[in-house]
C-alpha positions as CSV (number, residue, x, y, z in Angstrom):
1,M,0.0,0.0,0.0
2,A,1.4,3.4,-1.0
3,K,2.2,5.8,1.7
4,A,3.0,9.5,1.6
5,F,5.5,11.2,3.9
6,I,7.8,14.2,4.2
7,N,11.4,13.1,4.5
8,E,14.2,14.4,6.7
9,K,15.0,17.2,4.3
10,G,11.4,18.3,3.9
11,F,10.7,16.7,0.5
12,K,7.3,15.2,-0.2
13,I,7.6,11.6,-1.1
14,I,5.3,8.7,-1.9
15,E,6.6,5.2,-1.2
16,C,4.9,2.7,-3.5
17,S,5.2,-0.7,-5.2
18,A,6.1,-1.1,-8.9
19,L,2.5,-2.0,-9.6
20,E,1.3,1.2,-7.9
21,N,3.9,3.1,-10.0
22,V,1.9,2.1,-13.1
23,N,-0.9,4.3,-11.7
24,L,1.4,7.2,-11.4
25,G,1.8,7.1,-15.2
26,G,5.4,5.8,-14.9
27,G,7.1,2.8,-16.4
28,M,6.6,-0.6,-14.9
29,G,8.7,-0.2,-11.8
30,I,11.7,1.0,-13.7
31,C,13.9,3.5,-11.8
32,D,14.0,6.9,-13.5
33,F,17.6,7.3,-12.5
34,C,19.4,4.0,-13.0
35,N,16.8,2.3,-15.3
36,S,16.8,-0.9,-13.2
37,P,13.6,-2.7,-12.3
38,S,12.5,-2.5,-8.6
39,E,9.6,-4.0,-6.7
40,K,9.5,-0.9,-4.4
41,G,10.4,2.7,-5.0
42,Y,9.9,6.3,-4.1
43,Y,8.0,9.0,-6.1
44,I,9.9,12.2,-5.5
45,S,7.3,14.9,-6.1
46,V,9.8,17.8,-6.7
47,L,11.5,15.8,-9.5
48,N,8.3,14.1,-10.7
49,S,10.3,10.9,-10.8
50,W,10.2,7.4,-9.3
51,Y,13.5,6.1,-7.9
52,C,14.4,2.6,-6.6
53,E,15.5,2.5,-3.0
54,D,19.2,2.7,-3.7
55,C,18.9,5.7,-6.0
56,Y,16.5,7.4,-3.6
57,N,18.9,7.0,-0.7
58,E,21.8,8.4,-2.8
59,W,19.7,11.3,-4.0
60,V,18.6,12.3,-0.5
61,K,22.3,12.6,0.6
62,G,22.9,15.5,-1.8
63,A,19.5,17.0,-2.3
64,I,18.8,20.6,-1.5
65,N,15.2,21.7,-0.8
66,Y,14.7,25.0,-2.6
67,P,11.6,27.1,-1.6
68,S,11.2,28.1,-5.2
69,D,10.3,24.5,-6.1
70,R,7.5,24.2,-3.5
71,K,4.6,25.1,-5.9
72,I,5.5,22.4,-8.4
73,E,6.2,19.8,-5.6
74,D,2.9,20.5,-3.9
75,R,1.0,20.2,-7.2
76,N,2.6,16.8,-8.1
77,F,2.3,15.4,-4.6
78,E,-1.4,16.2,-4.2
79,M,-2.2,14.9,-7.7
80,Y,-0.5,11.6,-7.2
81,K,-1.9,11.2,-3.7
82,D,-5.4,11.5,-5.2
83,I,-4.5,9.0,-8.0
84,L,-3.3,6.4,-5.5
85,G,-6.1,7.1,-3.0
86,I,-3.8,8.3,-0.2
87,N,-5.3,10.6,2.4
């Protein structure tokens, strides 16, 4: 079951399975960064991308949360929460 959360750097994230990723309009559980298949991954709203767990963890290490990106991040996050039925 998909779950939404705000990570330690303040980014809005949706953790979901490869099957749920299909509902996001993405590829069949293929990481947008490394192009490898993954059973579980993370939709990063600010990037509008789905990353496998390894790529997500690497991205978080260097990610900088810019306030100027908030409007796009919020729009993507709310849209995909609705698609996946997350409250």
